[in-house]
N, C-alpha and C positions, 0 to 999 in steps of 0.2 A: 639582824644586828644593824644598829643605826650607824650612819657615817660618822667617823671620828669618836665613836664610843670608847674605844680602847686606845686612842691616841694619847700618848703620855704628855705631849705638849698641851693638849686641850685640858687634860686632868690637872696639870700644874696651873694652868690659867684659871680654871674654875676655883681652885683653892686660893690662889693669889688675890682674887677679887674680894675675899673676906678682909684683906688687909690693904685695900686701896685707899683708905683714909676716910672716904665718905661714899654714900650711895651714888652721888653724881659722878665722882671720879671713877667708880666701878663701871658706870654706864658708858662714860667716855672711853675707857679702856676696851670695853666690849665692842663698841662701835669701831674703834681702830683695828682690833683683831678681826672683826667681820670684813672690813674693807680689805685688809691685807690677805685674809684667807680667800676672798673672792678673786683678788688679783692672781694669787697662786693657782687657783682652780682654772682660771681663764688663760693662764700663761701670759699674764701682763706683768711687765717689770714694775714692781711697786714703787721703786725710786723715781722712774720716769713719770709714772702716773701721778704720784704725789707732787713732784716738781712742777707739773703742769696745772694740776687742780688747786693746790693750796694757795698759790698767789691769787688766783681768780676769786677764791672764797674770801681771802683776806682783804681784797679791795672792796668787798661788800656790794658789788654790782650784780650779784646773781639774782636772776628773776626766776620765779617758781617754774616757769615753762622750760628753763635751761637745765634744771636739776637732772632730769632723765638722761640728757646727753653727757652728763658728767659721771654717770655710773661706769664702773670698769668695763662692762661689755660694750656699751655704746662708745666709750672712749677708745677701746681697742679697734672697733670697726672704723671709727673716724681717722685713726692714726695708722691703720694697717698699711696704706700706701706709702706713708711717710717713712715708717720703720723698715719696710721691705726694700725700698729704693736706697736706703742708707747702708744696707749690708752688702 
């Protein structure tokens, strides 16, 4: 059995992509769901993650070499000391 195969949230999402309005909108929704799913799997708070990452992306100063450090796993490793000292 594949991971998430019987997950009702995934099944609803797959059907909803048919009504996303366009293929590009469906792709953007799939990317957002993938990022949020990765955050949940890695036990990363998606709100904190997106609050840090989205402003950097919006400024448009992201260099290709910086992209791997913005992935949820690398972001968690970089912020582990910050979040653990805050608790």
